[in-house]
C-alpha positions as CSV (number, residue, x, y, z in Angstrom):
1,M,143.0,75.5,136.7
2,P,140.0,77.6,135.6
3,A,139.3,77.6,131.9
4,T,139.8,80.9,130.0
5,A,137.8,82.0,127.0
6,S,140.5,81.2,124.6
7,G,141.2,77.9,126.2
8,G,144.9,78.6,126.0
9,A,145.8,78.2,129.7
10,R,143.6,75.1,130.2
11,A,145.0,73.4,127.0
12,E,148.6,74.2,128.1
13,E,148.1,72.5,131.5
14,A,146.3,69.6,129.9
15,A,149.3,68.9,127.7
16,S,151.4,68.3,130.8
17,T,151.6,64.6,131.8
18,P,152.9,63.3,135.1
19,S,156.6,63.0,135.0
20,D,158.2,59.6,135.8
21,S,160.2,60.1,139.0
22,S,162.6,57.3,137.9
23,S,163.6,59.4,134.9
24,A,164.5,62.5,137.0
25,P,168.1,61.7,137.8
26,F,168.7,60.8,134.1
27,C,167.2,63.8,132.3
28,M,166.1,66.6,134.7
29,G,168.1,69.7,134.3
30,T,169.7,68.5,131.0
31,R,170.9,71.4,128.8
32,P,168.4,72.1,125.9
33,E,171.3,71.8,123.4
34,E,172.0,68.3,124.6
35,L,168.3,67.3,124.7
36,A,167.7,68.5,121.3
37,A,170.8,66.7,119.9
38,R,169.7,63.4,121.7
39,L,166.2,63.6,120.3
40,T,167.4,64.4,116.8
41,A,170.1,61.8,116.5
42,G,169.6,59.2,119.3
43,G,166.3,57.3,118.8
44,P,163.9,56.1,116.1
45,G,161.9,59.0,114.7
46,G,165.0,61.3,114.7
47,V,165.9,63.3,111.6
48,S,167.8,60.2,110.3
49,G,164.3,58.8,109.5
50,P,162.4,55.6,110.3
51,G,165.5,53.6,109.6
52,G,167.7,55.6,112.2
53,G,169.5,53.8,115.0
54,G,168.2,53.0,118.3
55,G,165.7,50.2,119.5
56,R,162.2,50.1,118.3
57,G,160.5,48.1,120.9
58,E,158.8,49.2,124.0
59,G,161.3,49.5,126.7
60,G,164.4,49.4,124.3
61,E,167.2,51.6,125.3
62,G,166.7,54.0,122.3
63,E,163.0,54.1,123.0
64,H,163.5,54.8,126.6
65,E,166.0,57.6,125.9
66,R,163.6,59.3,123.4
67,V,160.7,59.1,125.9
68,L,162.9,60.9,128.5
69,A,164.0,63.5,126.1
70,L,160.5,64.2,124.8
71,R,159.1,64.4,128.3
72,E,161.9,66.7,129.5
73,I,161.5,69.0,126.6
74,K,157.9,69.1,127.1
75,N,158.1,69.8,130.8
76,Q,160.7,72.6,130.1
77,I,158.5,74.4,127.5
78,I,155.1,74.4,129.1
79,G,154.3,78.0,129.9
80,N,157.8,79.1,129.1
81,R,158.1,81.2,125.8
82,T,161.8,81.7,126.2
83,K,162.4,78.0,126.3
84,K,160.1,77.4,123.4
85,L,161.9,79.9,121.1
86,L,165.3,78.2,122.2
87,Y,164.2,74.8,121.2
88,L,162.8,76.2,118.0
89,R,166.2,77.5,117.1
90,L,167.8,74.1,118.0
91,G,165.4,72.4,115.5
92,A,163.6,70.3,118.0
93,V,160.1,70.5,116.4
94,P,160.8,68.4,113.3
95,A,162.2,65.6,115.6
96,V,159.2,65.7,117.9
97,V,156.8,65.6,115.0
98,A,158.9,62.8,113.4
99,A,158.2,60.7,116.5
100,L,154.5,60.9,115.8
101,A,155.1,59.7,112.1
102,E,157.1,56.6,113.4
103,P,155.0,53.5,112.4
104,G,156.3,51.4,115.3
105,A,156.3,54.1,118.0
106,S,154.9,53.1,121.3
107,P,151.9,54.7,123.0
108,T,154.3,56.3,125.5
109,V,156.4,58.0,122.8
110,L,153.2,59.2,121.0
111,V,151.7,60.7,124.1
112,Q,154.9,62.6,124.9
113,A,155.5,63.7,121.4
114,A,151.8,64.9,120.8
115,A,152.0,66.9,124.3
116,A,155.3,68.5,123.2
117,A,154.0,69.3,119.7
118,G,150.8,70.9,121.2
119,S,152.8,72.9,123.7
120,F,155.2,74.3,121.0
121,A,152.1,75.4,119.1
122,C,150.4,77.1,122.2
123,G,150.8,80.8,122.5
124,V,153.8,81.3,120.3
125,D,153.2,82.0,116.5
126,D,156.6,80.8,115.4
127,G,156.0,77.5,117.3
128,A,152.7,77.0,115.7
129,R,154.2,77.7,112.2
130,A,157.0,75.2,113.0
131,V,154.6,72.5,114.1
132,L,152.4,72.9,111.1
133,A,155.4,73.1,108.7
134,A,156.6,69.8,110.1
135,G,153.2,68.1,109.2
136,A,152.0,67.6,112.8
137,V,148.3,68.2,112.0
138,G,148.2,65.2,109.5
139,H,149.9,62.9,112.0
140,L,147.9,63.9,115.0
141,T,144.6,63.6,113.0
142,R,145.5,60.1,111.9
143,L,146.3,59.1,115.5
144,L,142.8,60.1,116.6
145,A,141.9,56.6,115.5
146,H,144.7,54.9,117.7
147,P,143.4,52.1,119.8
148,D,145.1,53.5,122.9
149,D,142.8,56.1,124.6
150,K,145.8,58.0,126.2
151,V,147.2,58.6,122.7
152,V,143.8,59.8,121.4
153,D,143.6,62.2,124.4
154,A,147.0,63.6,124.0
155,C,146.4,64.0,120.1
156,A,143.1,65.7,120.5
157,R,144.6,68.1,123.2
158,A,147.5,68.9,120.9
159,L,145.2,69.5,118.0
160,R,143.0,71.8,120.2
161,M,146.1,73.9,121.0
162,I,147.1,74.2,117.4
163,Y,143.6,75.4,116.5
164,Q,144.0,78.1,119.1
165,S,146.6,79.7,116.8
166,K,145.7,81.9,113.9
167,Q,148.4,80.1,112.0
168,A,146.3,76.8,111.8
169,P,144.7,75.7,108.6
170,M,140.9,76.3,108.1
171,L,138.8,73.2,107.7
172,D,136.8,73.6,104.5
173,V,133.4,72.3,105.8
174,N,131.8,72.8,102.3
175,N,134.0,69.8,101.3
176,E,131.9,66.6,101.9
177,K,134.9,64.6,103.1
178,N,135.9,67.3,105.6
179,M,132.3,67.5,106.9
180,D,132.2,63.7,107.3
181,F,135.4,63.9,109.3
182,L,134.0,66.7,111.6
183,L,130.7,64.9,112.1
184,S,132.7,61.6,113.1
185,L,134.6,63.7,115.7
186,L,131.3,65.0,117.1
187,D,129.9,61.5,117.3
188,S,133.0,60.3,119.2
189,E,132.6,58.9,122.8
190,N,135.8,60.6,123.7
191,E,135.1,64.1,125.2
192,N,138.5,65.3,124.3
193,V,137.7,64.5,120.6
194,T,134.3,66.1,120.7
195,E,135.8,69.1,122.3
196,L,138.4,69.2,119.5
197,A,135.5,69.1,116.9
198,A,133.7,72.1,118.6
199,N,137.1,74.0,118.6
200,I,137.5,73.4,114.9
201,I,134.0,74.6,114.1
202,S,134.6,77.8,116.0
203,Y,137.9,78.5,114.3
204,S,136.8,77.3,110.6
205,C,133.2,78.8,110.6
206,D,134.0,82.0,108.8
207,D,131.1,82.9,106.4
208,N,127.5,82.3,105.7
209,T,128.0,79.4,103.3
210,E,130.0,77.5,105.9
211,Q,127.3,78.3,108.7
212,L,124.5,76.9,106.2
213,A,126.6,73.9,105.5
214,L,127.0,73.0,109.1
215,C,123.5,73.8,109.9
216,G,122.3,71.6,107.0
217,A,124.4,68.7,108.3
218,G,122.8,68.9,111.7
219,V,125.7,70.3,113.7
220,P,123.6,72.6,115.9
221,Q,121.5,69.5,117.1
222,K,124.8,67.7,117.9
223,L,126.2,70.6,119.7
224,V,123.1,71.0,121.9
225,S,123.1,67.2,122.7
226,L,126.6,67.6,124.1
227,F,125.6,70.4,126.6
228,G,125.3,67.5,129.1
229,G,128.9,66.6,129.1
230,S,131.8,68.1,131.1
231,M,132.1,71.8,131.7
232,N,134.9,72.2,129.2
233,L,132.9,70.4,126.4
234,R,129.7,72.4,127.2
235,D,131.7,75.6,127.0
236,A,133.4,74.6,123.6
237,C,130.0,73.7,122.2
238,L,128.6,77.0,123.3
239,E,131.3,78.9,121.5
240,S,130.7,76.8,118.5
241,M,127.0,77.5,118.5
242,T,127.8,81.2,118.6
243,A,130.1,80.9,115.6
244,V,127.5,79.0,113.6
245,I,124.7,81.5,114.4
246,R,126.6,84.8,114.2
247,N,125.2,87.3,111.6
248,N,123.2,84.6,109.8
249,W,119.5,85.1,109.9
250,E,118.5,81.8,108.3
251,V,120.7,79.7,110.7
252,A,119.6,81.7,113.8
253,S,115.8,81.2,112.7
254,R,116.3,77.5,112.3
255,F,118.0,77.2,115.6
256,A,115.4,79.3,117.5
257,S,112.7,76.9,116.3
258,M,114.6,73.8,116.7
259,D,112.8,71.1,118.7
260,H,110.0,73.7,119.2
261,G,112.4,76.1,121.0
262,K,113.9,73.5,123.3
263,A,117.4,74.2,122.1
264,F,116.9,78.0,122.6
265,R,115.6,77.4,126.1
266,S,118.6,75.2,127.0
267,I,120.9,78.1,126.2
268,V,118.7,80.5,128.2
269,G,118.9,78.0,131.2
270,L,122.8,78.0,130.9
271,M,122.7,81.6,131.9
272,H,122.0,80.4,135.4
273,D,124.8,77.8,135.3
274,R,127.2,77.6,138.4
275,S,130.3,78.3,136.2
276,P,130.8,82.0,135.4
277,R,132.4,81.1,132.1
278,T,129.5,79.1,131.0
279,R,127.1,81.9,132.0
280,L,129.2,84.3,129.9
281,L,129.4,82.0,126.8
282,A,125.5,81.4,127.1
283,C,125.0,85.2,127.1
284,L,127.2,85.6,124.1
285,C,125.4,83.0,122.3
286,L,122.0,84.6,123.0
287,I,123.4,88.0,121.9
288,A,124.5,86.6,118.6
289,L,121.1,85.0,118.1
290,G,119.4,88.2,119.1
291,H,121.4,90.3,116.5
292,A,121.1,87.6,113.7
293,S,117.4,87.2,114.0
294,P,115.7,89.9,116.4
295,C,112.2,88.6,115.5
296,H,113.0,85.3,117.1
297,F,114.3,87.0,120.4
298,P,111.4,89.3,121.4
299,D,111.3,88.4,125.2
300,R,111.9,91.6,127.2
301,Q,112.5,89.5,130.3
302,I,115.3,87.4,128.8
303,K,117.1,90.6,127.5
304,T,116.8,92.2,131.0
305,K,118.2,88.9,132.5
306,L,121.1,89.2,130.1
307,I,121.9,92.6,131.2
308,L,121.7,91.6,134.9
309,V,123.8,88.4,134.4
310,L,126.5,90.3,132.6
311,L,126.6,93.1,135.3
312,E,127.0,90.4,137.8
313,L,129.8,88.7,135.9
314,I,131.9,91.9,135.9
315,E,132.6,91.1,139.5
316,E,134.2,87.8,138.5
317,P,138.0,87.5,138.4
318,G,140.1,86.9,135.3
319,H,138.9,86.7,131.7
320,V,135.2,86.3,132.5
321,G,135.0,89.5,134.4
322,D,137.1,91.4,131.7
323,E,135.1,90.2,128.9
324,A,131.5,90.7,130.4
325,P,131.6,94.5,129.8
326,L,132.4,93.9,126.2
327,A,129.5,91.4,125.9
328,L,127.2,94.2,127.4
329,T,128.4,96.6,124.9
330,T,127.8,94.2,122.1
331,L,124.2,93.6,123.5
332,I,123.1,97.2,123.8
333,K,125.0,98.6,120.7
334,D,122.7,100.9,118.7
335,S,119.7,99.9,120.6
336,V,117.8,102.6,122.3
337,E,115.5,100.1,123.9
338,L,118.3,98.0,125.5
339,Q,120.2,101.1,126.5
340,K,117.1,102.2,128.4
341,Q,116.8,98.7,130.0
342,A,120.4,98.9,131.0
343,F,120.0,102.3,132.5
344,S,116.9,101.0,134.4
345,T,119.0,98.2,136.0
346,N,121.3,100.8,137.3
347,A,124.1,99.7,134.9
348,V,125.9,103.2,134.8
349,A,126.2,103.2,138.5
350,K,127.3,99.6,138.8
351,L,130.0,100.0,136.0
352,S,131.1,103.3,137.5
353,N,131.5,102.0,141.0
354,H,133.5,99.0,139.8
355,L,135.8,101.4,137.9
356,L,136.3,103.5,140.9
357,A,137.0,100.6,143.2
358,N,139.7,99.2,141.0
359,T,142.8,100.3,139.3
360,L,142.9,101.5,135.7
361,E,145.8,99.2,135.0
362,T,143.6,96.3,133.7
363,R,141.8,95.2,130.6
364,R,138.7,95.3,132.6
365,A,139.0,99.1,132.9
366,V,139.1,99.2,129.1
367,T,136.0,97.2,128.6
368,I,134.0,99.0,131.3
369,L,134.9,102.4,129.7
370,L,133.8,101.1,126.4
371,A,130.5,99.9,127.9
372,L,129.9,103.2,129.5
373,A,130.6,104.9,126.2
374,E,127.9,102.7,124.6
375,L,125.4,103.4,127.4
376,C,125.9,107.2,126.7
377,S,125.6,107.0,122.9
378,K,121.8,107.5,122.9
379,Q,120.7,108.1,126.4
380,E,120.8,111.6,127.9
381,E,120.1,110.2,131.4
382,S,123.2,108.0,131.2
383,R,125.4,111.0,130.1
384,S,124.1,113.1,132.9
385,Q,124.5,110.4,135.6
386,L,128.0,109.5,134.4
387,M,129.3,113.1,134.4
388,S,127.6,114.0,137.7
389,G,129.6,111.3,139.7
390,Q,133.3,110.9,140.6
391,V,134.0,108.6,137.5
392,S,134.0,111.7,135.4
393,T,137.2,112.8,137.0
394,L,138.6,109.3,136.4
395,I,137.6,109.4,132.8
396,L,139.5,112.7,132.4
397,D,142.6,111.1,134.1
398,A,142.4,108.1,131.8
399,L,143.1,110.5,128.8
400,K,146.6,110.8,130.2
401,H,147.1,107.2,130.9
402,D,150.2,105.3,129.7
403,C,148.1,102.5,128.1
404,A,146.9,103.4,124.6
405,D,143.7,101.2,125.0
406,I,142.8,103.2,128.1
407,R,143.2,106.5,126.3
408,V,141.0,105.2,123.4
409,A,138.3,104.0,125.7
410,A,138.3,107.2,127.5
411,C,138.1,109.2,124.2
412,S,135.1,107.0,123.2
413,C,133.4,107.9,126.5
414,L,133.8,111.6,126.0
415,K,132.7,111.3,122.3
416,N,129.4,110.0,123.4
417,I,129.1,112.2,126.4
418,S,129.7,115.2,124.3
419,R,126.6,114.5,122.2
420,S,124.8,116.2,125.1
421,S,124.5,120.0,124.7
422,K,123.4,120.1,128.3
423,V,126.7,118.7,129.4
424,L,128.6,121.1,127.4
425,S,126.4,124.0,128.3
426,A,126.8,123.2,131.9
427,G,130.6,123.8,131.4
428,R,131.5,120.4,132.7
429,L,133.7,119.8,129.6
430,S,135.9,123.0,129.8
431,C,139.0,123.7,127.8
432,D,141.4,123.1,130.7
433,T,139.8,119.8,131.7
434,V,138.9,118.2,128.4
435,I,139.7,120.0,125.2
436,A,143.3,120.7,126.1
437,P,144.1,116.9,126.9
438,L,142.2,115.9,123.7
439,V,144.3,118.2,121.6
440,Q,147.4,116.8,123.1
441,L,146.2,113.3,122.1
442,L,146.3,114.5,118.4
443,Y,150.1,114.3,118.8
444,D,150.0,110.8,120.3
445,S,152.2,108.2,118.8
446,S,149.2,105.7,118.5
447,T,147.1,106.2,115.4
448,S,144.2,104.6,117.1
449,V,144.4,107.2,120.0
450,Q,144.5,110.0,117.4
451,I,141.5,108.8,115.6
452,A,139.6,108.3,118.9
453,A,140.5,111.8,120.1
454,L,139.3,113.3,116.8
455,G,136.0,111.5,117.3
456,A,135.5,113.3,120.6
457,I,136.6,116.6,119.2
458,C,134.2,116.3,116.2
459,N,131.3,116.0,118.7
460,I,132.5,118.7,121.0
461,A,132.8,121.0,118.0
462,V,129.3,120.6,117.0
463,N,127.7,121.0,120.4
464,L,130.1,123.8,121.5
465,T,128.7,126.3,119.0
466,P,128.3,129.3,121.3
467,R,131.9,128.9,122.6
468,K,133.8,127.9,119.5
469,S,136.6,130.4,120.3
470,V,137.6,127.9,123.1
471,L,138.6,125.5,120.4
472,L,140.3,128.1,118.3
473,H,142.5,129.1,121.1
474,S,143.4,125.5,122.0
475,G,145.7,125.2,119.0
476,V,143.6,122.4,117.6
477,V,143.2,123.8,114.1
478,S,147.0,123.7,113.1
479,Q,147.2,120.0,114.2
480,L,144.0,119.2,112.3
481,V,145.4,120.7,109.2
482,H,148.6,118.7,109.7
483,L,146.6,115.4,110.2
484,S,144.5,116.2,107.1
485,K,147.8,115.5,105.1
486,S,148.4,112.2,106.8
487,M,149.1,109.1,104.8
488,D,146.4,107.3,106.8
489,P,143.0,107.8,105.2
490,A,141.2,107.5,108.6
491,L,143.1,110.3,110.0
492,R,142.5,112.5,107.0
493,L,138.8,111.8,107.1
494,K,138.4,112.5,110.9
495,S,140.5,115.6,110.7
496,V,138.5,117.1,107.8
497,L,135.3,116.2,109.7
498,A,136.5,117.9,112.7
499,L,137.4,121.1,110.7
500,R,134.0,120.8,109.1
501,N,132.3,120.8,112.5
502,I,134.4,123.6,113.9
503,M,133.6,125.7,110.8
504,F,129.8,125.2,111.4
505,L,128.2,128.4,112.4
506,M,131.4,130.2,113.1
507,K,131.8,134.0,112.9
508,P,133.4,135.1,109.7
509,K,136.6,136.4,111.3
510,D,137.1,132.9,112.8
511,K,136.4,131.2,109.5
512,D,139.2,133.4,108.1
513,L,141.6,132.2,110.7
514,I,140.9,128.6,109.9
515,L,141.4,129.2,106.1
516,K,144.6,130.9,106.8
517,E,145.8,127.8,108.6
518,L,144.2,125.3,106.1
519,T,145.1,127.3,102.8
520,V,143.2,127.2,99.6
521,S,145.8,124.8,98.1
522,T,145.2,122.2,100.8
523,L,141.5,122.6,100.5
524,S,141.8,121.9,96.7
525,S,144.0,118.9,97.3
526,L,141.4,117.4,99.9
527,I,138.5,117.9,97.5
528,C,140.5,115.7,95.0
529,D,141.6,113.2,97.8
530,S,142.0,109.5,96.8
531,E,139.2,108.5,99.2
532,H,135.6,109.5,98.4
533,S,134.7,110.0,102.0
534,V,137.4,112.6,102.4
535,Q,136.2,114.4,99.2
536,E,132.6,114.4,100.6
537,Q,133.5,115.8,104.0
538,T,135.8,118.4,102.4
539,L,132.9,119.7,100.3
540,A,130.8,119.8,103.3
541,L,133.5,121.8,104.9
542,V,133.3,124.3,102.0
543,Q,129.5,124.5,102.5
544,N,130.0,125.5,106.2
545,L,132.6,128.0,105.0
546,L,130.1,129.7,102.6
547,D,127.1,129.6,105.0
548,G,126.4,133.0,106.4
549,Y,129.6,134.5,105.2
550,V,129.1,136.3,101.8
551,D,132.7,137.2,101.2
552,S,133.9,133.5,101.7
553,V,133.0,132.8,98.1
554,N,136.3,134.5,97.2
555,Y,138.1,131.6,98.7
556,V,136.3,129.2,96.3
557,I,136.6,131.4,93.1
558,G,139.8,133.2,93.9
559,E,143.5,132.3,93.7
560,D,143.1,131.2,90.0
561,G,139.9,129.3,90.9
562,M,141.8,126.4,92.5
563,V,138.8,125.3,94.6
564,I,136.1,125.8,92.0
565,N,138.1,124.0,89.5
566,A,138.6,121.1,91.9
567,I,134.8,120.9,92.4
568,S,134.3,121.0,88.7
569,R,136.8,118.0,88.1
570,Q,134.9,115.9,90.7
571,L,131.5,116.6,89.3
572,N,132.5,116.0,85.8
573,S,134.2,112.7,86.7
574,A,130.9,111.5,88.2
575,S,132.4,110.6,91.6
576,A,130.6,108.8,94.4
577,T,127.0,110.0,94.8
578,G,127.7,111.5,98.2
579,V,130.5,113.6,96.7
580,C,128.2,114.8,93.9
581,I,125.5,115.7,96.4
582,Q,127.9,117.8,98.5
583,G,129.4,119.3,95.3
584,M,125.9,120.5,94.2
585,L,125.0,121.8,97.5
586,V,128.2,124.0,97.3
587,L,127.1,125.2,93.9
588,A,123.6,125.9,95.0
589,N,124.9,127.9,97.8
590,M,127.1,130.0,95.6
591,A,124.3,130.4,93.0
592,A,122.4,132.2,95.6
593,G,124.8,135.0,95.5
594,D,125.6,137.8,93.0
595,E,126.1,137.7,89.3
596,L,129.8,137.0,89.6
597,N,129.0,134.0,91.7
598,K,126.2,132.8,89.4
599,E,128.6,133.0,86.3
600,A,131.3,131.1,88.1
601,V,128.7,128.3,88.8
602,M,127.4,128.3,85.2
603,D,131.0,127.9,84.0
604,V,131.1,124.7,85.9
605,T,127.5,123.3,85.2
606,V,127.2,124.4,81.4
607,P,130.7,125.6,80.3
608,H,131.3,127.4,77.1
609,R,133.0,125.0,74.8
610,A,133.2,123.8,71.2
611,D,132.7,120.2,72.2
612,R,128.9,119.8,72.7
613,M,129.0,116.0,72.2
614,K,129.3,115.3,75.9
615,P,126.0,116.3,77.8
616,S,126.3,118.3,80.9
617,F,126.6,116.3,84.1
618,V,123.7,118.3,85.3
619,V,121.4,116.2,83.1
620,N,122.8,112.9,84.6
621,F,122.2,114.3,88.1
622,L,118.6,115.1,87.3
623,Q,118.2,111.5,86.2
624,S,119.8,110.1,89.2
625,K,118.1,107.4,91.3
626,D,119.3,109.3,94.3
627,K,116.6,111.9,95.4
628,Q,119.0,114.0,97.4
629,L,121.1,114.4,94.3
630,R,118.1,115.4,92.2
631,V,116.9,117.9,94.8
632,A,120.4,119.5,95.3
633,T,120.7,119.9,91.4
634,L,117.3,121.4,91.0
635,W,118.0,124.0,93.8
636,C,121.2,125.0,92.0
637,I,119.4,125.4,88.7
638,L,116.7,127.5,90.5
639,N,119.2,129.7,92.2
640,L,120.8,130.4,88.8
641,I,117.7,131.4,86.9
642,Y,116.1,133.4,89.7
643,P,115.1,136.3,89.8
644,N,114.1,137.1,86.3
645,S,116.6,139.4,84.6
646,D,118.5,139.7,81.3
647,S,121.3,137.6,82.8
648,S,119.0,134.9,84.0
649,S,117.4,134.7,80.6
650,T,120.9,134.1,79.2
651,R,121.4,131.3,81.7
652,V,118.1,129.6,80.8
653,A,119.0,129.7,77.2
654,R,122.3,128.0,77.9
655,F,120.5,125.4,80.0
656,Q,118.0,124.9,77.2
657,N,120.7,124.3,74.7
658,A,122.4,121.8,77.1
659,G,119.2,119.8,77.4
660,V,118.7,120.6,81.1
661,I,115.4,122.5,80.8
662,S,113.8,119.7,79.0
663,Q,114.9,117.2,81.7
664,V,113.6,119.5,84.3
665,K,110.2,119.6,82.6
666,N,110.2,115.8,82.6
667,M,110.4,115.8,86.4
668,I,107.0,117.3,87.0
669,N,105.8,113.9,88.1
670,D,109.0,113.0,90.1
671,P,108.2,110.5,92.9
672,C,110.2,112.6,95.4
673,L,108.0,115.3,97.0
674,D,111.0,117.6,97.5
675,C,111.7,117.4,93.8
676,K,108.1,118.3,93.0
677,S,108.0,121.3,95.3
678,T,111.4,122.6,93.9
679,H,110.1,122.0,90.4
680,G,107.0,124.1,91.2
681,A,109.2,126.8,92.7
């Protein structure tokens, strides 16, 4: 049976041992309740403990019955989730594991018990928990030293299945004893044991310290030396190598120069292996290396070959073909150079053709859509090519698909396609074809779909400036306001960002329509949201409201000053730097208005109060390490004291008394050029 990336199907099959035909009349078809009871009470190793009834010797009646019961349970549960859950309820797992603990248990019993324990742990979380709770890992690990090779093989396979589960314990490789144990497994002549070691490394290598410990112990060299073993072992070692290298510059650098680059070249060579899975894993390892240490992976030819191999692997059946587009996405993510290379290899057309030739009902459709989305994130040519073909219609159909992952992936495509003003100005993303379905997705039962739809709407709102009325008439604003009150911070953030983008360069009458839906009360609440990111985007929304609309300041200072008071609270509480920057930009915008506006800003920056012990936050902002905050604060001050008049002289005096003017004078040699030019103004 072909191996899968997780190893689950292969390990499950490996647990199955040939049934003894002579036992068939005795046990085959026996009811689970009877088998569980027989295993628990009948032979040694049952719940009655080591001293329980039944013969202990090889071939004794009790021993024989126990072997038959274990084998039948194992055969019934392999690949059968329902049977696994049934036996779990019947309490069979403790009895199975007890057989492993039996000091005098025969190799036959141990092999069958190990296979059954591994199968219980495979693919069912409750089964893995039960096996772990019964102490199986300790017994199976101990039995790796058993003199019978069949027992060792069975225990290694069972442990591999346990380590496929997220319930399995992590091995602390920073512990010297654990590291010695792991190295002993890697040095074993039994490939099942060395494959187990590779699986444990992949599972337990979770942070930089563990990666460095493994590297310092020579694990990468050992893994590379095992590439000459069986296909399963080689693939397990490639996965482990990827885990050891991932996001660790130091380990990646050491590996790239190991044996004068021989280890690196060996993985490059595995991109040409006959096994599709090996080729995929070699690609993933090289991608991890390139991301961790780009300077050690400059070869353009290898990168191009990576793209070509991954595009070929998309045609492979099963898991490999499903994951190849995701690997391509990881490779080209945020890289203009690699996205250009992918486009030059005709990646958009190849992915599109595969999508058109196959059904949307598969995981591969999701990963291909995500790959297309990444190809369109920075490349105008990719966006144009994608929207000019038949696949654009398929992407729009995917917005209405029953599968949430498909809808999310389609939204991701549209989000990046809509970065193009050309696509939008050409009218390819009209209200009926795109905006209406996206708005409908804002009511989706899946939060991930709502967030993905909001991402697409955000981009469309920015680039659809000449035709913003299309969005207003779509009913999107009322749902965005509703989502801005969500308990989910990601939904609040994305909905506020969408409102901010819709507000950008809108006509005054349309801004009024949005504020009527949003209300000053909600706007004030969002400025004081528990999340800094939401606060920041709400203040940016207020900026877009004020921009080019003189009367909009009434929303900020009117209704008992709810909005301006909320801004004042945030600035005085010294929130996150981004919040302070956006708050000062709002005040700078207001300060450019009439005397009423200037006085409202003065009451925030230098309020009239008896308590003069606490300095104005303006002084702190002028001393900030963030140049954007210093510049925004200087512009606010400049707008307040310009032009010269009796009122501005009064404001200068207030600033003088608060220590603001002296701080401004100290900034004449500010390292930021924008601060210097503002100071000079």
